[in-house]
Rosetta silent file (secondary structure, phi, psi, omega in degrees, C-alpha in Angstrom):
SEQUENCE: MEVHRGFGEDLRLARLAGLVLMALASVVMGIFIPDRTMNEQIVTGRQALTAPEIYQTAMIVRWAAFEAVSVIGFVASFTCYSVLPTVIGAVISIALVASSPPRQEDLERVQEKLNRVRA
SCORE:     score description
SCORE:     0.000 S_00000001
   1 L     0.000  126.768 -177.150   10.907  -17.917   39.262 S_00000001
   2 L  -101.200  132.711  179.058    8.221  -15.286   39.022 S_00000001
   3 L   -96.793  138.259  177.790    7.504  -13.488   35.767 S_00000001
   4 L   -57.988  129.597 -174.639    6.378   -9.888   35.832 S_00000001
   5 L   -64.916  -27.617 -177.462    2.626   -9.885   35.247 S_00000001
   6 L   -84.973   -4.090 -176.227    2.777   -6.940   32.846 S_00000001
   7 H   -60.973  -43.919  179.851    5.346   -8.546   30.562 S_00000001
   8 H   -61.959  -40.267  178.359    2.719  -10.206   28.361 S_00000001
   9 H   -67.359  -41.061  177.727    0.827   -6.943   28.020 S_00000001
  10 H   -62.637  -41.784  179.473    4.036   -5.041   27.190 S_00000001
  11 H   -65.010  -40.824  178.689    4.926   -7.620   24.567 S_00000001
  12 H   -63.792  -41.250  177.595    1.459   -7.422   23.063 S_00000001
  13 H   -66.272  -36.902  177.531    1.691   -3.620   22.861 S_00000001
  14 H   -65.094  -42.155  177.023    5.127   -3.875   21.251 S_00000001
  15 H   -62.855  -43.125  179.493    3.753   -6.271   18.627 S_00000001
  16 H   -63.095  -41.481  177.947    0.804   -3.975   18.012 S_00000001
  17 H   -62.558  -40.978  177.224    3.130   -0.977   17.631 S_00000001
  18 H   -63.025  -40.397  178.602    5.199   -2.934   15.113 S_00000001
  19 H   -67.792  -36.303  176.536    2.093   -3.831   13.142 S_00000001
  20 H   -64.397  -41.706  176.892    0.960   -0.202   13.127 S_00000001
  21 H   -63.092  -38.567  177.050    4.366    0.801   11.754 S_00000001
  22 H   -63.789  -40.021  178.859    4.055   -1.883    9.082 S_00000001
  23 H   -64.779  -42.221  177.415    0.638   -0.516    8.108 S_00000001
  24 H   -63.689  -39.524  177.484    2.034    3.010    7.856 S_00000001
  25 H   -63.358  -38.178  177.654    4.911    1.720    5.742 S_00000001
  26 H   -63.429  -39.735  178.766    2.409    0.038    3.413 S_00000001
  27 H   -65.192  -45.488  179.437    0.554    3.306    2.964 S_00000001
  28 H   -62.420  -42.963  177.579    3.773    5.184    2.213 S_00000001
  29 H   -62.988  -39.365  179.424    4.837    2.488   -0.245 S_00000001
  30 H   -65.519  -25.645  178.919    1.435    2.634   -1.898 S_00000001
  31 H   -83.108  -44.053 -170.228    1.817    6.349   -2.421 S_00000001
  32 H   -96.677  -38.823 -173.903    5.406    6.529   -3.685 S_00000001
  33 H   -64.861  -43.831 -179.708    6.417    3.208   -5.254 S_00000001
  34 H   -59.567  -42.105  178.826    3.800    3.057   -8.057 S_00000001
  35 H   -63.912  -41.134  179.164    4.743    6.525   -9.339 S_00000001
  36 H   -65.504  -43.583  178.383    8.412    5.669   -9.196 S_00000001
  37 H   -62.506  -41.935 -179.981    7.846    2.354  -10.971 S_00000001
  38 H   -62.631  -44.212  179.405    5.734    4.078  -13.602 S_00000001
  39 H   -64.843  -38.802  178.152    8.437    6.685  -14.224 S_00000001
  40 H   -64.652  -40.218  178.823   11.132    4.006  -14.486 S_00000001
  41 H   -66.952  -34.577  178.809    9.067    2.084  -17.045 S_00000001
  42 H   -70.905  -44.656 -176.571    8.519    5.267  -19.037 S_00000001
  43 H   -65.302  -36.608  179.330   12.190    6.308  -18.950 S_00000001
  44 H   -67.390  -21.915  175.444   13.406    2.905  -20.100 S_00000001
  45 L    64.441   37.134  177.596   11.151    3.390  -23.114 S_00000001
  46 L   -60.116  124.609 -178.271   10.184   -0.243  -23.495 S_00000001
  47 L   -71.358  -22.906 -175.295    8.441   -0.545  -26.833 S_00000001
  48 L   -75.631  -23.161 -175.968    6.364   -3.502  -25.650 S_00000001
  49 L   -98.336  135.264  175.991    4.480   -1.554  -22.976 S_00000001
  50 L   -97.584  168.219  179.922    1.716    0.889  -23.755 S_00000001
  51 H   -59.013  -44.381  178.331    0.607    3.764  -21.531 S_00000001
  52 H   -61.741  -35.411  179.263   -2.494    1.896  -20.267 S_00000001
  53 H   -67.983  -41.401  178.523   -0.343   -1.118  -19.326 S_00000001
  54 H   -64.320  -45.198 -179.231    2.150    1.038  -17.433 S_00000001
  55 H   -65.816  -41.193  179.539   -0.641    2.895  -15.643 S_00000001
  56 H   -62.495  -42.843  178.662   -2.510   -0.315  -14.854 S_00000001
  57 H   -60.989  -44.542  179.520    0.587   -1.879  -13.315 S_00000001
  58 H   -63.150  -40.185 -179.851    1.143    1.155  -11.109 S_00000001
  59 H   -67.896  -38.190  178.156   -2.471    1.163   -9.943 S_00000001
  60 H   -64.319  -42.438  177.932   -2.389   -2.541   -9.078 S_00000001
  61 H   -62.787  -42.877  179.696    0.769   -2.053   -7.018 S_00000001
  62 H   -61.711  -48.900 -178.840   -0.818    0.934   -5.242 S_00000001
  63 H   -64.912  -36.050  178.222   -4.010   -0.941   -4.421 S_00000001
  64 H   -63.694  -41.598  178.492   -2.085   -3.996   -3.229 S_00000001
  65 H   -65.360  -38.390  178.145   -0.082   -1.858   -0.813 S_00000001
  66 H   -69.376  -35.074  177.319   -3.288   -0.255    0.458 S_00000001
  67 H   -68.038  -25.885  178.707   -4.934   -3.673    0.860 S_00000001
  68 H   -60.249  -27.275  178.402   -1.975   -4.774    2.975 S_00000001
  69 H   -61.152  -40.287  179.730   -3.312   -2.466    5.691 S_00000001
  70 H   -70.042  -35.668  177.590   -6.378   -4.682    6.105 S_00000001
  71 H   -66.427  -41.281  178.188   -4.241   -7.830    6.246 S_00000001
  72 H   -64.660  -37.196  175.073   -2.040   -6.232    8.907 S_00000001
  73 H   -62.769  -37.572  177.169   -5.212   -5.319   10.828 S_00000001
  74 H   -63.504  -44.023  178.063   -6.283   -8.945   10.631 S_00000001
  75 H   -65.087  -38.574  178.810   -2.940  -10.076   12.053 S_00000001
  76 H   -63.737  -27.587  177.769   -3.190   -7.418   14.767 S_00000001
  77 H   -61.182  -35.130  178.282   -6.516   -8.922   15.804 S_00000001
  78 H   -70.957  -32.046  178.382   -4.698  -12.041   16.923 S_00000001
  79 H   -72.451  -38.321 -176.294   -2.289   -9.951   18.973 S_00000001
  80 H   -91.649   -8.974 -175.412   -5.062   -7.940   20.649 S_00000001
  81 L    56.720   40.300 -178.441   -7.573  -10.766   20.971 S_00000001
  82 L  -148.842  152.712  178.612  -10.145   -8.431   19.457 S_00000001
  83 L   -86.030  -10.206 -176.154  -11.833   -7.974   16.099 S_00000001
  84 H   -57.112  -44.475  177.441  -11.446   -4.185   16.310 S_00000001
  85 H   -60.487  -33.380  176.980   -8.046   -4.015   14.487 S_00000001
  86 H   -65.145  -44.004 -179.876   -9.538   -5.968   11.580 S_00000001
  87 H   -64.844  -45.706  179.541  -12.433   -3.529   11.317 S_00000001
  88 H   -62.569  -46.275  179.144  -10.142   -0.504   11.581 S_00000001
  89 H   -61.569  -40.576  179.703   -7.714   -1.935    9.024 S_00000001
  90 H   -66.434  -42.202  179.753  -10.534   -2.756    6.620 S_00000001
  91 H   -64.487  -44.399  179.110  -12.071    0.713    6.909 S_00000001
  92 H   -63.809  -43.629 -179.569   -8.700    2.407    6.369 S_00000001
  93 H   -62.054  -45.544  179.120   -7.908    0.102    3.458 S_00000001
  94 H   -62.997  -41.377  179.033  -11.254    0.720    1.769 S_00000001
  95 H   -63.948  -40.797  179.546  -10.855    4.474    2.237 S_00000001
  96 H   -65.660  -45.215 -179.977   -7.359    4.407    0.729 S_00000001
  97 H   -65.732  -40.485  179.798   -8.414    2.341   -2.281 S_00000001
  98 H   -67.195  -27.573 -179.062  -11.504    4.504   -2.800 S_00000001
  99 L   -81.653   -4.379 -179.211   -9.372    7.650   -2.669 S_00000001
 100 L  -128.847   61.666  177.890   -7.159    6.469   -5.534 S_00000001
 101 L   -76.083  159.432  174.165   -9.414    5.556   -8.447 S_00000001
 102 L   -64.741  137.380  179.657   -8.043    5.392  -11.978 S_00000001
 103 L  -125.452  140.304 -179.933   -8.298    8.807  -13.611 S_00000001
 104 H   -61.245  -36.349 -179.552   -8.243    9.686  -17.276 S_00000001
 105 H   -62.648  -39.538  179.177   -5.991   12.688  -16.581 S_00000001
 106 H   -66.517  -40.940  178.505   -3.339   10.442  -15.039 S_00000001
 107 H   -64.034  -40.491  177.400   -3.466    8.082  -17.993 S_00000001
 108 H   -64.629  -37.688  177.411   -3.099   11.014  -20.394 S_00000001
 109 H   -63.406  -41.917  177.259   -0.110   12.267  -18.379 S_00000001
 110 H   -63.427  -42.518  179.463    1.527    8.843  -18.677 S_00000001
 111 H   -62.396  -41.790  178.591    0.838    8.814  -22.421 S_00000001
 112 H   -63.219  -44.697  178.197    2.406   12.264  -22.828 S_00000001
 113 H   -62.205  -42.408 -179.373    5.543   11.232  -20.933 S_00000001
 114 H   -64.674  -39.246  177.691    5.779    8.047  -22.946 S_00000001
 115 H   -64.747  -39.302  177.686    5.430    9.973  -26.207 S_00000001
 116 H   -64.295  -39.923 -178.234    8.221   12.372  -25.187 S_00000001
 117 H   -69.895  -39.987 -177.069   10.558    9.508  -24.347 S_00000001
 118 H   -80.852  -13.234 -178.564    9.830    7.606  -27.550 S_00000001
 119 L   -76.319    0.000    0.000   10.060   10.685  -29.793 S_00000001
């Protein structure tokens, strides 16, 4: 029984496409989930959490999702038999994390929302 010679290459491209979709999903999650989580924590009005704690949690979740891009690039390297996906994933991940530093304005916005809910 003869196997089509291109089957392995097609399978490798399908795996790579799946990994690219996973990386895109991680970026989208990193953008939307932390804000949603932060808003849910504010709306519940938990007395135990302060604004810096809520903001810190959201930032950690965001950075973790952005770091997942580099891990997915590392896994893609095994699929492609090349180090290039690791380098690309790391560069994208570093750029995403660098583009979302903690900002005082965001923390103040969280504090204002928290004050409105608790008032």
